[in-house]
DSSP file (Angstrom, degrees, kcal/mol; ACC not computed):
  #  RESIDUE AA STRUCTURE BP1 BP2  ACC     N-H-->O    O-->H-N    N-H-->O    O-->H-N    TCO  KAPPA ALPHA  PHI   PSI    X-CA   Y-CA   Z-CA
    1    1 A M     >        0   0    0      0, 0.0     4,-1.5     0, 0.0     3,-0.3   0.000 360.0 360.0 360.0 -33.2   -0.5    3.3    7.6
    2    2 A F  H  >  +     0   0    0      1,-0.2     4,-2.7     2,-0.2     5,-0.2   0.814 360.0  64.2 -66.7 -28.2   -1.1    6.6    9.2
    3    3 A E  H  > S+     0   0    0      1,-0.2     4,-2.5     2,-0.2    -1,-0.2   0.915 103.0  46.7 -61.0 -42.5    0.4    8.4    6.2
    4    4 A C  H  > S+     0   0    0     -3,-0.3     4,-2.4     2,-0.2    -1,-0.2   0.895 113.2  48.3 -69.1 -38.9   -2.3    7.2    3.9
    5    5 A L  H  X S+     0   0    0     -4,-1.5     4,-2.3     2,-0.2    -2,-0.2   0.919 112.8  48.0 -67.4 -42.5   -5.1    8.1    6.3
    6    6 A T  H  X S+     0   0    0     -4,-2.7     4,-2.4     2,-0.2    -2,-0.2   0.926 112.4  49.3 -61.8 -44.8   -3.7   11.6    6.9
    7    7 A K  H  X S+     0   0    0     -4,-2.5     4,-2.6    -5,-0.2    -2,-0.2   0.905 111.0  50.0 -61.4 -41.8   -3.3   12.1    3.1
    8    8 A A  H  X S+     0   0    0     -4,-2.4     4,-2.3     2,-0.2     5,-0.3   0.894 110.1  50.1 -64.9 -40.4   -6.8   10.9    2.5
    9    9 A I  H  X>S+     0   0    0     -4,-2.3     4,-2.0     2,-0.2     5,-0.8   0.924 113.4  46.0 -63.0 -44.7   -8.2   13.3    5.2
   10   10 A V  H  <5S+     0   0    0     -4,-2.4    -2,-0.2     1,-0.2    -1,-0.2   0.929 115.1  46.3 -64.3 -45.5   -6.3   16.2    3.7
   11   11 A E  H  <5S+     0   0    0     -4,-2.6    -2,-0.2     1,-0.2    -1,-0.2   0.846 123.3  33.2 -69.1 -33.9   -7.3   15.4    0.1
   12   12 A T  H  <5S-     0   0    0     -4,-2.3    -1,-0.2     2,-0.2    -2,-0.2   0.656  92.6-139.9 -94.1 -17.1  -11.0   14.9    1.0
   13   13 A Q  T  <5 +     0   0    0     -4,-2.0     2,-0.3    -5,-0.3    -3,-0.2   0.904  66.8 111.5  55.5  42.2  -11.2   17.5    3.8
   14   14 A S      < -     0   0    0     -5,-0.8    -1,-0.2    -6,-0.2    -2,-0.2  -0.988  58.6-164.4-145.7 150.8  -13.4   14.9    5.6
   15   15 A F        +     0   0    0     -2,-0.3     2,-0.3    -3,-0.1    -1,-0.1   0.291  55.6 125.8-109.4   3.1  -13.4   12.7    8.6
   16   16 A D     >  -     0   0    0      1,-0.2     4,-2.6    -7,-0.1     5,-0.2  -0.486  58.1-144.0 -67.4 123.4  -16.4   10.7    7.3
   17   17 A A  H  > S+     0   0    0     -2,-0.3     4,-2.5     1,-0.2     5,-0.2   0.846  98.3  50.4 -59.9 -37.1  -15.4    7.0    7.2
   18   18 A F  H  > S+     0   0    0      2,-0.2     4,-2.0     1,-0.2    -1,-0.2   0.889 111.5  47.6 -70.5 -38.7  -17.4    6.3    4.0
   19   19 A V  H  > S+     0   0    0      2,-0.2     4,-2.1     1,-0.2    -2,-0.2   0.925 114.9  46.4 -65.3 -45.0  -15.8    9.2    2.2
   20   20 A L  H  X S+     0   0    0     -4,-2.6     4,-2.8     2,-0.2    -2,-0.2   0.913 110.9  51.5 -65.8 -43.3  -12.3    8.2    3.3
   21   21 A A  H  X S+     0   0    0     -4,-2.5     4,-1.2    -5,-0.2    -1,-0.2   0.917 111.0  48.2 -60.3 -43.6  -12.8    4.5    2.4
   22   22 A K  H  < S+     0   0    0     -4,-2.0     4,-0.4     1,-0.2     3,-0.3   0.907 113.8  46.9 -63.0 -42.3  -14.0    5.4   -1.1
   23   23 A H  H >< S+     0   0    0     -4,-2.1     3,-1.3     1,-0.2     4,-0.4   0.899 107.1  56.7 -67.2 -41.0  -11.0    7.8   -1.6
   24   24 A L  H >< S+     0   0    0     -4,-2.8     3,-0.7     1,-0.3    14,-0.5   0.771  92.2  72.4 -63.3 -26.0   -8.5    5.3   -0.3
   25   25 A E  T 3< S+     0   0    0     -4,-1.2    -1,-0.3    -3,-0.3    -2,-0.2   0.799 113.6  23.5 -59.6 -28.4   -9.6    2.7   -2.9
   26   26 A S  T <  S+     0   0    0     -3,-1.3    -1,-0.2    -4,-0.4    -2,-0.2   0.269  98.6 105.4-122.1  11.1   -7.9    4.7   -5.6
   27   27 A M    <   -     0   0    0     -3,-0.7     2,-0.2    -4,-0.4    11,-0.2  -0.835  47.5-166.3-102.2 110.9   -5.3    6.7   -3.7
   28   28 A P        -     0   0    0      0, 0.0     2,-0.3     0, 0.0     9,-0.2  -0.582   8.9-172.1 -83.5 156.7   -1.6    5.6   -4.0
   29   29 A W  E     -A   36   0A   0      7,-2.0     7,-3.2    -2,-0.2     2,-0.2  -0.991  22.8-107.0-148.2 155.3    1.0    7.0   -1.6
   30   30 A A  E     +A   35   0A   0     -2,-0.3     2,-0.3     5,-0.2     5,-0.2  -0.510  36.3 167.5 -84.9 145.4    4.8    6.8   -1.3
   31   31 A S  E >   -A   34   0A   0      3,-1.6     3,-0.8    -2,-0.2     0, 0.0  -0.863  53.6 -92.7-140.8 177.6    6.7    4.8    1.2
   32   32 A H  T 3  S+     0   0    0     -2,-0.3     3,-0.1     1,-0.2    -2,-0.0   0.698 127.1  49.7 -68.7 -16.8   10.3    3.7    1.6
   33   33 A L  T 3  S-     0   0    0      1,-0.4     2,-0.3    20,-0.1    -1,-0.2   0.586 123.2 -94.8 -93.6 -12.8    9.5    0.5   -0.3
   34   34 A G  E <  S-A   31   0A   0     -3,-0.8    -3,-1.6    19,-0.1     2,-0.4  -0.941  73.2  -9.8 132.7-158.0    7.8    2.3   -3.2
   35   35 A T  E     -A   30   0A   0     -2,-0.3     2,-0.3    -5,-0.2    -5,-0.2  -0.643  60.0-162.5 -83.4 130.0    4.2    3.1   -4.0
   36   36 A L  E     +A   29   0A   0     -7,-3.2    -7,-2.0    -2,-0.4     2,-0.3  -0.783  17.1 156.2-108.2 154.8    1.5    1.6   -1.8
   37   37 A K  E     -B   51   0B   0     14,-1.4    14,-3.5    -2,-0.3     2,-0.4  -0.961  39.4 -99.9-161.7 172.6   -2.2    1.3   -2.6
   38   38 A F  E     +B   50   0B   0    -14,-0.5    12,-0.2    -2,-0.3     2,-0.2  -0.835  47.8 145.5-102.6 145.4   -5.3   -0.7   -1.8
   39   39 A G  E     +B   49   0B   0     10,-2.9    10,-2.6    -2,-0.4     9,-0.7  -0.718  18.1 125.3-150.5-159.3   -6.5   -3.5   -4.0
   40   40 A G     >> +     0   0    0     37,-5.5     4,-3.5    -2,-0.2     5,-0.8   0.458  36.0 129.6 111.1   4.7   -8.2   -6.8   -3.8
   41   41 A M  H  >5S+     0   0    0     36,-0.6     4,-1.4     1,-0.2    37,-0.1   0.896  75.7  50.0 -58.1 -42.2  -11.2   -6.3   -6.0
   42   42 A K  H  45S+     0   0    0      1,-0.2    -1,-0.2     2,-0.2    35,-0.1   0.867 122.9  30.4 -66.4 -36.5  -10.6   -9.5   -8.0
   43   43 A L  H  45S+     0   0    0     34,-0.2    -2,-0.2    -3,-0.2    -1,-0.2   0.861 136.8  19.3 -90.2 -38.9  -10.2  -11.7   -4.9
   44   44 A F  H  <5S-     0   0    0     -4,-3.5    -3,-0.2     2,-0.2    -2,-0.2   0.548  92.0-121.4-114.5 -11.3  -12.5  -10.0   -2.4
   45   45 A G  S  <<S+     0   0    0     -4,-1.4     2,-0.3    -5,-0.8    -4,-0.2   0.541  89.8  67.7  80.1   5.8  -14.9   -7.9   -4.4
   46   46 A I  S    S-     0   0    0     -6,-0.6     2,-1.4    -7,-0.1     3,-0.3  -0.979  85.3-117.5-154.9 144.9  -13.8   -4.7   -2.5
   47   47 A K  S    S+     0   0    0     -2,-0.3    -7,-0.2     1,-0.2    -9,-0.1  -0.650  72.1 113.8 -90.3  85.7  -10.5   -2.8   -2.4
   48   48 A R        +     0   0    0     -2,-1.4     2,-0.5    -9,-0.7    -1,-0.2   0.276  43.5 103.8-132.1   6.3   -9.5   -3.1    1.2
   49   49 A Q  E    S-B   39   0B   0    -10,-2.6   -10,-2.9    -3,-0.3     2,-0.4  -0.820  71.8-126.4 -95.0 125.0   -6.3   -5.2    0.9
   50   50 A L  E     -B   38   0B   0     -2,-0.5     2,-0.7   -12,-0.2   -12,-0.2  -0.574  17.8-152.0 -71.9 123.7   -3.1   -3.2    1.3
   51   51 A I  E     +B   37   0B   0    -14,-3.5   -14,-1.4    -2,-0.4    -1,-0.1  -0.878  26.5 169.5 -98.4 111.5   -0.8   -3.8   -1.7
   52   52 A I        -     0   0    0     -2,-0.7   -16,-0.1   -16,-0.2   -17,-0.0  -0.978  35.3-116.4-130.4 134.4    2.7   -3.4   -0.5
   53   53 A P        -     0   0    0      0, 0.0     2,-0.6     0, 0.0    18,-0.2  -0.326  34.3-118.2 -63.0 151.5    6.1   -4.2   -2.2
   54   54 A L  E     -C   70   0C   0     16,-2.7    16,-2.8   -21,-0.1     2,-0.4  -0.845  19.5-143.2 -99.0 117.8    8.1   -6.9   -0.4
   55   55 A G  E     -C   69   0C   0     -2,-0.6     2,-0.5    14,-0.2    14,-0.2  -0.649  15.6-149.2 -78.5 131.7   11.5   -5.8    0.9
   56   56 A L  E     +C   68   0C   0     12,-3.4    11,-3.1    -2,-0.4    12,-1.3  -0.906  22.3 166.7-110.0 125.7   14.2   -8.5    0.5
   57   57 A D  E     -C   66   0C   0     -2,-0.5     2,-0.3     9,-0.2     9,-0.2  -0.903  13.7-161.8-128.7 159.0   17.1   -8.9    2.9
   58   58 A R  E     -C   65   0C   0      7,-2.1     7,-3.3    -2,-0.3     2,-0.7  -0.997  21.7-122.7-142.4 143.9   19.5  -11.7    3.4
   59   59 A V  E     +C   64   0C   0     -2,-0.3     2,-0.5     5,-0.2     5,-0.2  -0.795  34.9 175.0 -89.3 118.6   21.9  -12.6    6.3
   60   60 A E  E >   -C   63   0C   0      3,-3.2     3,-1.7    -2,-0.7    -2,-0.1  -0.987  69.1 -14.1-127.5 122.6   25.4  -12.8    5.1
   61   61 A N  T 3  S-     0   0    0     -2,-0.5    -1,-0.1     1,-0.3     3,-0.1   0.864 130.0 -53.2  54.3  38.7   28.3  -13.3    7.5
   62   62 A G  T 3  S+     0   0    0      1,-0.2     2,-0.4    -3,-0.0    -1,-0.3   0.509 119.7 103.3  80.1   4.1   26.0  -12.6   10.4
   63   63 A K  E <  S-C   60   0C   0     -3,-1.7    -3,-3.2    -5,-0.0     2,-0.5  -0.926  74.4-115.7-122.1 146.2   24.8   -9.2    9.0
   64   64 A I  E     -C   59   0C   0     -2,-0.4     2,-0.5    -5,-0.2    -5,-0.2  -0.667  31.7-165.9 -79.8 127.3   21.6   -8.3    7.3
   65   65 A V  E     -C   58   0C   0     -7,-3.3    -7,-2.1    -2,-0.5     2,-0.3  -0.967  19.0-127.5-119.0 124.7   22.2   -7.2    3.7
   66   66 A Y  E     +C   57   0C   0     -2,-0.5    -9,-0.2    -9,-0.2     3,-0.1  -0.527  27.9 176.4 -70.4 130.4   19.5   -5.4    1.7
   67   67 A K  E     -     0   0C   0    -11,-3.1     2,-0.3     1,-0.4   -10,-0.2   0.630  45.9 -89.6-111.3 -21.5   18.9   -7.2   -1.6
   68   68 A G  E     -C   56   0C   0    -12,-1.3   -12,-3.4     2,-0.0     2,-0.4  -0.925  39.6 -70.7 144.4-169.0   16.0   -5.2   -3.2
   69   69 A V  E     -C   55   0C   0     -2,-0.3     2,-0.6   -14,-0.2   -14,-0.2  -0.990  26.1-149.2-130.5 134.6   12.3   -4.8   -3.4
   70   70 A V  E     -C   54   0C   0    -16,-2.8   -16,-2.7    -2,-0.4     2,-0.2  -0.921  19.8-145.6-103.5 120.7    9.8   -7.1   -5.2
   71   71 A Q        -     0   0    0     -2,-0.6   -19,-0.0   -18,-0.2   -37,-0.0  -0.542  22.8-107.4 -82.1 149.6    6.8   -5.2   -6.5
   72   72 A V        -     0   0    0     -2,-0.2     3,-0.1     1,-0.1    -1,-0.1  -0.663  45.3-110.1 -73.2 124.8    3.3   -6.7   -6.6
   73   73 A P    >   -     0   0    0      0, 0.0     3,-1.6     0, 0.0     4,-0.5  -0.292  36.0-103.6 -60.4 138.2    2.6   -7.4  -10.3
   74   74 A A  T 3  S+     0   0    0      1,-0.2    -3,-0.0     2,-0.1     0, 0.0  -0.321 103.1  23.6 -61.0 141.2   -0.1   -5.2  -11.8
   75   75 A G  T 3  S+     0   0    0     -3,-0.1    -1,-0.2     1,-0.0   -33,-0.0   0.268  94.2  98.7  89.3 -11.6   -3.4   -6.9  -12.3
   76   76 A V  S <  S+     0   0    0     -3,-1.6    -2,-0.1     1,-0.2    -1,-0.0   0.945 103.1   8.0 -75.1 -47.7   -2.9   -9.6   -9.6
   77   77 A L              0   0    0     -4,-0.5   -37,-5.5     1,-0.1   -36,-0.6   0.236 360.0 360.0-117.6  11.5   -4.8   -8.0   -6.8
   78   78 A D              0   0    0    -39,-0.3    -1,-0.1   -38,-0.2    -2,-0.1   0.517 360.0 360.0 -61.8 360.0   -6.5   -5.0   -8.5
């Protein structure tokens, strides 16, 4: 989460909470799971919900095995 805030501060050159919130609404950033962004306009009327891909793991023979990542479908929480 700190990565997105740091990126927003650098891109806006501001510490103003209102400026940063507005910028974060449309700013994607990279993570180990893929691209993250804020959404939620359809459900909440404001883009403050973190849209994050879901990492899937499974326990096989007592060990955690990585199975992949499920992306949030476009348009669901935009």
